C-alpha positions in Angstrom: 198.4 96.2 82.7 196.4 93.3 84.0 193.9 95.5 85.7 193.4 97.5 82.5 192.7 94.3 80.5 190.3 93.1 83.2 188.5 96.5 83.0 188.3 96.4 79.2 187.0 92.8 79.4 184.2 93.8 81.8 183.3 96.7 79.5 183.4 94.5 76.5 181.1 91.9 78.2 178.7 94.6 79.3 178.6 96.0 75.7 178.0 92.6 74.3 175.2 91.9 76.7 173.6 95.3 75.9 173.9 94.7 72.2 172.4 91.2 72.5 169.5 92.6 74.5 168.9 95.2 71.9 168.9 92.7 69.1 166.3 90.7 71.0 164.2 93.6 72.1 164.1 95.4 68.7 162.1 92.7 66.8 159.8 92.3 69.9 159.2 96.1 70.0 158.6 96.2 66.3 156.1 93.4 66.4 154.1 94.8 69.4 154.2 98.4 68.4 154.3 98.5 64.6 153.1 95.2 63.1 149.3 95.2 62.5 148.1 92.3 64.7 145.7 91.9 67.5 144.5 89.2 70.0 141.1 90.8 70.0 139.6 88.9 67.1 136.3 87.0 66.8 134.7 84.4 64.6 131.5 85.9 63.3 128.5 84.8 61.1 125.1 86.0 60.1 122.3 84.6 62.3 118.9 84.0 60.8 116.1 84.3 63.3 113.7 81.6 62.2 110.1 82.7 62.9 106.7 82.7 61.3 103.9 85.2 60.6 101.2 82.6 61.1 100.5 81.6 64.7 99.5 78.0 65.7 100.3 74.9 67.6 103.6 73.1 66.6 102.8 69.7 65.3 106.2 68.6 64.0 109.8 69.6 64.7 112.0 67.9 62.1 115.4 69.0 63.2 117.6 68.7 66.2 119.7 71.3 68.0 123.1 71.9 66.3 122.0 70.0 63.2 123.3 71.1 59.8 120.5 71.9 57.3 120.2 72.8 53.7 118.4 75.7 51.9 114.7 74.9 51.7 114.8 72.0 54.2 111.6 71.7 56.3 112.2 72.6 59.9 108.8 73.0 61.7 105.2 72.3 60.8 102.4 74.2 62.4 98.7 73.4 62.9 97.4 72.9 59.4 93.7 71.9 60.0 92.8 75.4 61.2 94.3 77.1 58.1 92.7 74.4 55.9 89.3 75.4 57.3 90.1 79.0 56.4 90.9 78.0 52.9 87.6 76.1 52.7 85.7 79.1 53.9 87.4 81.3 51.3 86.4 78.8 48.6 82.8 78.9 49.8 82.9 82.7 49.7 84.1 82.6 46.2 81.3 80.3 45.1 78.7 82.5 46.8 80.1 85.7 45.2 80.2 84.0 41.7 76.5 83.0 42.1 75.4 86.5 43.1 77.4 88.0 40.2 75.8 85.6 37.7 72.3 86.4 39.0 73.0 90.2 38.9 74.2 90.0 35.3 71.1 88.0 34.3 68.8 90.6 35.8 70.8 93.4 34.1 70.6 91.7 30.7 66.9 91.1 31.1 66.2 94.8 32.0 68.3 95.9 29.1 66.2 93.7 26.8 63.0 95.1 28.1 64.1 98.6 27.4 61.6 101.3 28.3 59.3 98.8 30.1 61.7 98.9 33.0 62.1 102.0 35.1 65.4 103.8 34.8 66.0 103.5 38.6 65.6 99.7 38.4 68.1 99.5 35.6 70.6 101.6 37.6 70.1 99.5 40.7 70.8 96.3 38.7 74.0 97.8 37.2 75.1 98.8 40.7 74.4 95.3 41.9 76.6 93.8 39.2 79.5 96.1 40.2 79.0 95.2 43.9 79.0 91.5 43.1 82.2 91.9 41.1 83.9 93.7 44.0 82.7 90.9 46.4 84.1 88.3 44.1 87.5 90.1 43.9 87.6 90.4 47.7 86.8 86.7 48.1 89.6 85.8 45.7 92.0 87.9 47.6 91.0 86.3 50.9 91.6 82.9 49.2 95.1 84.0 48.2 95.9 85.1 51.8 94.6 81.7 53.1 96.7 79.9 50.6 99.8 81.9 51.7 99.0 81.1 55.3 98.7 77.4 54.5 102.1 77.5 52.8 103.7 79.2 55.7 102.6 76.6 58.2 105.7 74.9 56.9 108.8 76.7 58.1 111.8 76.1 56.0 115.5 77.0 56.1 116.3 80.1 54.1 120.1 79.5 54.0 122.5 76.7 54.4 123.6 76.6 58.0 123.4 75.0 61.4 120.4 75.1 63.8 121.2 76.4 67.2 119.3 77.4 70.4 116.4 75.1 69.5 113.9 75.2 72.3 110.6 74.3 70.8 108.7 71.0 70.8 105.5 69.5 69.4 102.5 70.9 71.3 104.1 74.3 72.0 102.2 77.3 70.7 104.2 79.5 68.3 102.8 83.0 68.1 103.2 85.0 65.0 106.5 86.8 65.0 108.0 84.7 67.8 111.5 83.4 67.2 111.5 79.6 67.1 115.3 79.0 66.6 118.5 80.5 65.4 120.1 79.4 62.1 123.8 80.2 61.7 124.6 81.0 58.0 127.7 79.0 57.4 128.4 80.8 54.1 128.9 84.1 56.1 131.5 82.8 58.5 134.3 85.3 58.8 136.9 86.7 61.1 136.7 90.2 62.5 139.8 91.6 64.1 139.6 94.8 66.2 142.7 96.8 65.4 144.0 99.9 67.1 143.5 103.0 65.0 147.2 103.7 65.2 147.9 100.6 63.0 145.2 101.1 60.4 147.6 102.9 58.0 149.3 99.5 57.6 146.1 97.7 56.7 144.6 97.7 53.2 141.8 95.8 51.5 143.3 92.7 49.9 146.1 92.3 52.4 146.8 88.7 53.4 145.9 87.8 56.9 146.8 84.9 59.2 144.5 83.8 62.0 145.0 81.5 65.0 142.0 80.4 67.1 142.5 80.2 70.8 143.4 76.7 71.8 144.5 75.7 68.3 147.9 75.8 66.7 146.7 75.5 63.1 146.8 78.6 61.0 143.8 79.9 59.1 144.6 82.1 56.1 142.5 84.8 54.6 142.5 88.4 53.3 141.2 91.8 54.3 137.7 92.2 52.8 136.7 95.5 54.3 137.3 98.0 57.1 134.5 99.4 59.3 133.2 102.8 58.2 132.1 103.9 61.7 132.1 103.0 65.4 130.1 104.4 68.3 131.3 107.6 69.9 130.8 107.1 73.6 131.9 110.7 74.4 129.0 112.3 72.6 125.4 112.5 73.4 122.5 114.9 72.8 121.1 117.5 75.2 117.4 118.4 75.5 117.8 121.2 72.9 119.3 118.7 70.4 122.8 120.3 70.7 125.8 117.9 70.9 126.8 117.0 74.5 130.5 116.2 74.7 131.8 114.4 77.8 135.0 116.2 79.1 138.0 114.0 79.4 141.1 114.7 81.4 143.1 111.6 80.8 146.9 112.0 80.4 147.0 108.8 78.4 144.7 108.5 75.4 143.8 104.9 74.5 143.6 104.1 70.8 140.1 103.2 69.5 139.5 99.7 68.2 138.3 99.5 64.5 136.7 96.3 63.2 138.5 94.8 60.2 136.7 92.1 58.3 138.7 89.1 57.2 137.4 86.8 54.5 138.5 83.2 55.1 140.4 81.6 52.2 141.6 78.3 53.8 140.7 76.4 57.0 143.0 73.6 58.2 141.4 70.2 58.7 140.1 69.9 62.3 139.6 73.6 62.9 136.1 74.5 64.2 134.8 77.8 63.1 132.3 78.5 65.9 130.8 82.0 65.9 132.1 83.8 68.9 135.4 82.1 69.3 138.5 84.2 70.1 141.2 84.6 67.5 144.6 86.2 67.0 144.8 88.1 63.7 147.9 89.3 62.0 148.1 91.3 58.7 151.0 90.6 56.5 153.1 93.7 55.9 152.6 95.6 52.7 156.2 94.9 51.6 155.7 91.2 51.9 152.1 90.8 50.8 151.0 89.3 47.5 148.6 90.9 45.0 145.2 91.7 46.3 142.8 88.8 46.4 139.3 89.3 45.0 136.6 89.1 47.7 134.9 85.7 47.9 131.4 85.6 46.5 128.8 84.4 48.9 127.1 81.1 47.9 
């Protein structure tokens, strides 16, 4: 009898241990296999590549690296005297064209007053000279407008509210037209992008509440799903010389799920959290059964 009780006790202990292990393993399996979450998240932002279409020497740099700037703030001033001389030449060309036009009109009026005393050919030449002078004046005015635009663009200003980064330009450097002078991080566009497995996308919907934890920080950032990517690159497909699709053969026994970008709009950032574009984040989407009503997307300032 004692041996039977001992055997039953061992069976009961084993059954309790198995049950306890199942109770622990089930939530873990559910979280890792079914809950839409990922460690593959990134802080992202739009980057404005600050450049100019007017080349010239840099005379002033009015910002420092990693400085916060406001919309319209002056960043860089280029060589203005050269453009100022161009404006003066355009003004002189306008004055010359106006004088020629005035003289041509006087001659045309005089010939018209003389009537038949002036040859027809001479009258036609004077009329043509008036039209030519008018076109020359219009061209000079257009050149003056271009020179004024160039003068205005010697001052490079911030086009968004943001933070200057990767500043590597100094007074005395030559900035060619189209050359990037610095990068400007648009702080209004800061967001989280989580790369979710395609097998979990059916549990993600626009408006779902999301929680985000940055690597190295315990504070929780809250947001909501703003959009889901419409396409990703297909690395198995290319094009042959005859424009037919070229599909790379795969013989893998295990097919890895593709990662789909999901854009998270940030609703609340705890004090002390630093949203730096490129930081790693863990993103979790609240399940549909527990989520609140969909939140309207945040408008960009």
